[in-house]
DOKE-152580 format. One record per residue: x, y, z of N, C-alpha, C, O, CB in turn. Coordinates in Angstrom, 1 decimal, m for minus. Each point is the difference from the previous one (the first is absolute). Glycine has a CB too. Layout:
DOKE-152580
<node n_c1="X" n_c2="Y" n_c3="Z" ca_c1="X" ca_c2="Y" ca_c3="Z" c_c1="X" c_c2="Y" c_c3="Z" o_c1="X" o_c2="Y" o_c3="Z" cb_c1="X" cb_c2="Y" cb_c3="Z"/>
...
end
This chain:
DOKE-152580
<node n_c1="138.2" n_c2="139.5" n_c3="130.4" ca_c1="1.1" ca_c2="m0.6" ca_c3="0.8" c_c1="m0.4" c_c2="m1.4" c_c3="0.5" o_c1="0.8" o_c2="m0.9" o_c3="0.0" cb_c1="m0.1" cb_c2="3.2" cb_c3="0.7"/>
<node n_c1="m2.0" n_c2="m2.5" n_c3="m0.3" ca_c1="m0.4" ca_c2="m1.3" ca_c3="0.6" c_c1="0.2" c_c2="m1.1" c_c3="m1.1" o_c1="0.5" o_c2="m1.1" o_c3="0.3" cb_c1="m2.1" cb_c2="2.3" cb_c3="1.3"/>
<node n_c1="1.3" n_c2="m0.9" n_c3="m2.8" ca_c1="0.1" ca_c2="m1.0" ca_c3="m1.1" c_c1="1.5" c_c2="m0.3" c_c3="m0.2" o_c1="0.3" o_c2="m1.2" o_c3="m0.1" cb_c1="m2.3" cb_c2="2.1" cb_c3="m1.1"/>
<node n_c1="2.9" n_c2="0.1" n_c3="1.3" ca_c1="1.4" ca_c2="m0.3" ca_c3="m0.1" c_c1="0.5" c_c2="m1.0" c_c3="1.1" o_c1="0.8" o_c2="m0.9" o_c3="m0.3" cb_c1="m0.5" cb_c2="3.2" cb_c3="m0.8"/>
<node n_c1="m0.8" n_c2="m2.0" n_c3="2.3" ca_c1="0.4" ca_c2="m0.9" ca_c3="1.1" c_c1="m0.4" c_c2="m1.4" c_c3="m0.2" o_c1="0.7" o_c2="m0.9" o_c3="0.2" cb_c1="m0.8" cb_c2="2.9" cb_c3="1.4"/>
<node n_c1="m1.2" n_c2="m2.1" n_c3="m2.1" ca_c1="m0.5" ca_c2="m1.4" ca_c3="m0.2" c_c1="0.8" c_c2="m0.7" c_c3="m1.0" o_c1="0.4" o_c2="m1.2" o_c3="0.1" cb_c1="m2.7" cb_c2="2.0" cb_c3="0.5"/>
<node n_c1="2.6" n_c2="m0.1" n_c3="m1.7" ca_c1="0.8" ca_c2="m0.6" ca_c3="m1.1" c_c1="1.4" c_c2="m0.4" c_c3="0.5" o_c1="0.5" o_c2="m1.1" o_c3="m0.3" cb_c1="m1.7" cb_c2="2.5" cb_c3="m1.4"/>
<node n_c1="1.8" n_c2="m0.6" n_c3="2.6" ca_c1="1.3" ca_c2="m0.3" ca_c3="0.5" c_c1="m0.1" c_c2="m1.2" c_c3="0.9" o_c1="1.0" o_c2="m0.9" o_c3="m0.1" cb_c1="m0.3" cb_c2="3.3" cb_c3="0.0"/>
<node n_c1="m1.7" n_c2="m2.6" n_c3="0.8" ca_c1="m0.1" ca_c2="m1.1" ca_c3="0.9" c_c1="m0.3" c_c2="m1.3" c_c3="m0.8" o_c1="0.4" o_c2="m1.1" o_c3="0.4" cb_c1="m1.3" cb_c2="2.6" cb_c3="1.5"/>
<node n_c1="0.1" n_c2="m1.3" n_c3="m3.0" ca_c1="m0.4" ca_c2="m1.2" ca_c3="m0.8" c_c1="1.2" c_c2="m0.5" c_c3="m0.9" o_c1="0.3" o_c2="m1.1" o_c3="0.0" cb_c1="m2.7" cb_c2="1.9" cb_c3="0.0"/>
<node n_c1="3.0" n_c2="0.2" n_c3="m0.7" ca_c1="1.1" ca_c2="m0.4" ca_c3="m0.9" c_c1="1.3" c_c2="0.8" c_c3="0.2" o_c1="0.4" o_c2="0.8" o_c3="m0.9" cb_c1="m2.1" cb_c2="m1.5" cb_c3="m0.7"/>
<node n_c1="2.3" n_c2="0.6" n_c3="2.8" ca_c1="1.2" ca_c2="0.8" ca_c3="0.3" c_c1="1.1" c_c2="m0.3" c_c3="m1.0" o_c1="0.6" o_c2="0.9" o_c3="m0.5" cb_c1="m1.3" cb_c2="m0.8" cb_c3="2.9"/>
<node n_c1="0.9" n_c2="m1.4" n_c3="m2.6" ca_c1="1.1" ca_c2="m0.4" ca_c3="m1.0" c_c1="m0.2" c_c2="0.6" c_c3="m1.4" o_c1="0.9" o_c2="0.5" o_c3="m0.6" cb_c1="m0.6" cb_c2="m2.6" cb_c3="1.9"/>
<node n_c1="m1.6" n_c2="2.1" n_c3="m1.7" ca_c1="m0.3" ca_c2="0.5" ca_c3="m1.3" c_c1="0.4" c_c2="1.5" c_c3="m0.1" o_c1="0.5" o_c2="0.5" o_c3="m1.0" cb_c1="m2.4" cb_c2="m2.2" cb_c3="0.7"/>
<node n_c1="1.5" n_c2="2.4" n_c3="1.4" ca_c1="0.3" ca_c2="1.5" ca_c3="0.0" c_c1="1.5" c_c2="0.2" c_c3="0.0" o_c1="0.5" o_c2="0.9" o_c3="m0.7" cb_c1="m2.6" cb_c2="m0.5" cb_c3="1.9"/>
<node n_c1="2.8" n_c2="m1.2" n_c3="m0.5" ca_c1="1.5" ca_c2="0.1" ca_c3="0.0" c_c1="0.6" c_c2="m0.2" c_c3="m1.4" o_c1="0.9" o_c2="0.8" o_c3="m0.4" cb_c1="m0.9" cb_c2="m1.7" cb_c3="2.8"/>
<node n_c1="m0.6" n_c2="0.0" n_c3="m3.1" ca_c1="0.5" ca_c2="m0.3" ca_c3="m1.4" c_c1="m0.3" c_c2="1.3" c_c3="m0.9" o_c1="0.8" o_c2="0.3" o_c3="m0.9" cb_c1="m1.1" cb_c2="m2.8" cb_c3="1.2"/>
<node n_c1="m0.8" n_c2="3.1" n_c3="0.0" ca_c1="m0.4" ca_c2="1.2" ca_c3="m0.8" c_c1="0.8" c_c2="1.2" c_c3="0.4" o_c1="0.0" o_c2="1.0" o_c3="m0.7" cb_c1="m2.3" cb_c2="m1.9" cb_c3="0.5"/>
<node n_c1="3.1" n_c2="0.8" n_c3="1.3" ca_c1="0.8" ca_c2="1.1" ca_c3="0.4" c_c1="m0.8" c_c2="0.9" c_c3="1.0" o_c1="0.4" o_c2="1.2" o_c3="0.1" cb_c1="0.9" cb_c2="m1.3" cb_c3="m2.3"/>
<node n_c1="m2.3" n_c2="m0.4" n_c3="2.8" ca_c1="m0.9" ca_c2="0.8" ca_c3="0.9" c_c1="0.4" c_c2="m0.3" c_c3="1.4" o_c1="m0.7" o_c2="m0.6" o_c3="0.7" cb_c1="m1.2" cb_c2="0.7" cb_c3="m2.4"/>
<node n_c1="3.1" n_c2="0.3" n_c3="2.1" ca_c1="0.5" ca_c2="m0.3" ca_c3="1.3" c_c1="m0.5" c_c2="0.9" c_c3="1.1" o_c1="0.0" o_c2="m0.3" o_c3="1.2" cb_c1="2.0" cb_c2="m0.6" cb_c3="m2.3"/>
<node n_c1="m2.3" n_c2="2.2" n_c3="0.7" ca_c1="m0.5" ca_c2="1.0" ca_c3="1.1" c_c1="m1.0" c_c2="m0.6" c_c3="0.9" o_c1="m0.1" o_c2="0.3" o_c3="1.2" cb_c1="0.6" cb_c2="1.5" cb_c3="m2.8"/>
<node n_c1="m1.4" n_c2="m2.7" n_c3="1.1" ca_c1="m1.0" ca_c2="m0.6" ca_c3="0.8" c_c1="0.6" c_c2="m0.8" c_c3="1.2" o_c1="m0.5" o_c2="0.1" o_c3="1.1" cb_c1="m1.0" cb_c2="m0.3" cb_c3="m3.1"/>
<node n_c1="2.6" n_c2="m0.4" n_c3="1.7" ca_c1="0.6" ca_c2="m0.8" ca_c3="1.1" c_c1="0.5" c_c2="0.9" c_c3="1.1" o_c1="m0.1" o_c2="m0.3" o_c3="1.2" cb_c1="0.9" cb_c2="m1.4" cb_c3="m2.8"/>
<node n_c1="m0.3" n_c2="2.9" n_c3="1.2" ca_c1="0.4" ca_c2="1.0" ca_c3="1.1" c_c1="m1.2" c_c2="0.5" c_c3="0.8" o_c1="0.1" o_c2="0.3" o_c3="1.2" cb_c1="1.8" cb_c2="0.4" cb_c3="m2.7"/>
<node n_c1="m3.1" n_c2="m0.7" n_c3="0.8" ca_c1="m1.2" ca_c2="0.5" ca_c3="0.7" c_c1="m0.3" c_c2="m0.9" c_c3="1.3" o_c1="m0.4" o_c2="0.5" o_c3="1.0" cb_c1="m0.5" cb_c2="0.4" cb_c3="m3.2"/>
<node n_c1="1.2" n_c2="m2.2" n_c3="2.0" ca_c1="m0.3" ca_c2="m0.9" ca_c3="1.2" c_c1="0.8" c_c2="0.4" c_c3="1.2" o_c1="m0.5" o_c2="0.0" o_c3="1.1" cb_c1="m0.1" cb_c2="m1.9" cb_c3="m2.7"/>
<node n_c1="1.9" n_c2="2.3" n_c3="1.3" ca_c1="0.8" ca_c2="0.4" ca_c3="1.1" c_c1="m0.4" c_c2="1.3" c_c3="0.7" o_c1="0.1" o_c2="0.2" o_c3="1.2" cb_c1="1.8" cb_c2="m1.4" cb_c3="m2.3"/>
<node n_c1="m2.5" n_c2="2.0" n_c3="0.2" ca_c1="m0.5" ca_c2="1.3" ca_c3="0.6" c_c1="m1.3" c_c2="m0.1" c_c3="0.6" o_c1="m0.4" o_c2="0.8" o_c3="0.9" cb_c1="1.7" cb_c2="0.4" cb_c3="m2.6"/>
<node n_c1="m2.1" n_c2="m2.1" n_c3="1.2" ca_c1="m1.4" ca_c2="m0.2" ca_c3="0.6" c_c1="m0.3" c_c2="m1.4" c_c3="0.4" o_c1="m0.7" o_c2="m0.8" o_c3="m0.7" cb_c1="0.0" cb_c2="2.6" cb_c3="m0.8"/>
<node n_c1="1.3" n_c2="m2.2" n_c3="2.7" ca_c1="m0.2" ca_c2="m1.4" ca_c3="0.5" c_c1="m1.5" c_c2="m0.3" c_c3="0.2" o_c1="m0.4" o_c2="m1.1" o_c3="m0.3" cb_c1="2.6" cb_c2="1.3" cb_c3="1.4"/>
<node n_c1="m3.0" n_c2="0.7" n_c3="m0.6" ca_c1="m1.4" ca_c2="m0.2" ca_c3="0.2" c_c1="m0.7" c_c2="m0.5" c_c3="m1.3" o_c1="m0.9" o_c2="m0.9" o_c3="0.1" cb_c1="0.9" cb_c2="2.7" cb_c3="1.7"/>
<node n_c1="0.4" n_c2="m1.3" n_c3="m2.9" ca_c1="m0.6" ca_c2="m0.5" ca_c3="m1.3" c_c1="0.2" c_c2="m1.4" c_c3="m0.2" o_c1="m0.8" o_c2="m0.8" o_c3="m0.5" cb_c1="1.2" cb_c2="3.0" cb_c3="m0.5"/>
<node n_c1="0.8" n_c2="m2.7" n_c3="1.4" ca_c1="0.3" ca_c2="m1.4" ca_c3="m0.2" c_c1="m0.9" c_c2="m0.9" c_c3="0.9" o_c1="m0.5" o_c2="m1.0" o_c3="m0.5" cb_c1="2.9" cb_c2="1.6" cb_c3="0.0"/>
<node n_c1="m2.7" n_c2="m0.1" n_c3="1.7" ca_c1="m0.9" ca_c2="m0.7" ca_c3="0.9" c_c1="m1.4" c_c2="m0.1" c_c3="m0.6" o_c1="m0.7" o_c2="m1.0" o_c3="0.0" cb_c1="2.0" cb_c2="1.7" cb_c3="2.0"/>
<node n_c1="m1.7" n_c2="0.5" n_c3="m2.6" ca_c1="m1.4" ca_c2="0.0" ca_c3="m0.6" c_c1="m0.1" c_c2="m0.9" c_c3="m1.2" o_c1="m1.0" o_c2="m0.7" o_c3="m0.1" cb_c1="0.8" cb_c2="3.1" cb_c3="0.8"/>
<node n_c1="1.3" n_c2="m2.5" n_c3="m1.5" ca_c1="m0.1" ca_c2="m0.9" ca_c3="m1.1" c_c1="0.0" c_c2="m1.5" c_c3="0.4" o_c1="m0.6" o_c2="m0.8" o_c3="m0.6" cb_c1="1.8" cb_c2="2.6" cb_c3="m0.8"/>
<node n_c1="m0.4" n_c2="m2.0" n_c3="2.5" ca_c1="0.1" ca_c2="m1.4" ca_c3="0.5" c_c1="m1.3" c_c2="m0.4" c_c3="0.7" o_c1="m0.4" o_c2="m1.2" o_c3="0.1" cb_c1="2.9" cb_c2="1.4" cb_c3="0.1"/>
<node n_c1="m3.2" n_c2="0.8" n_c3="0.4" ca_c1="m1.2" ca_c2="m0.3" ca_c3="0.7" c_c1="m1.1" c_c2="m0.7" c_c3="m0.9" o_c1="m1.1" o_c2="m0.4" o_c3="0.5" cb_c1="1.5" cb_c2="2.4" cb_c3="1.0"/>
end
């Protein structure tokens, strides 16, 4: 899971093109994760 989060933060647009939108929804469900990635 951690790898997926890192990839989403690094190449969100790329994932969107691949049709991997579920990751975007994860940020809304797990705000703390966003803070950890931005830290």
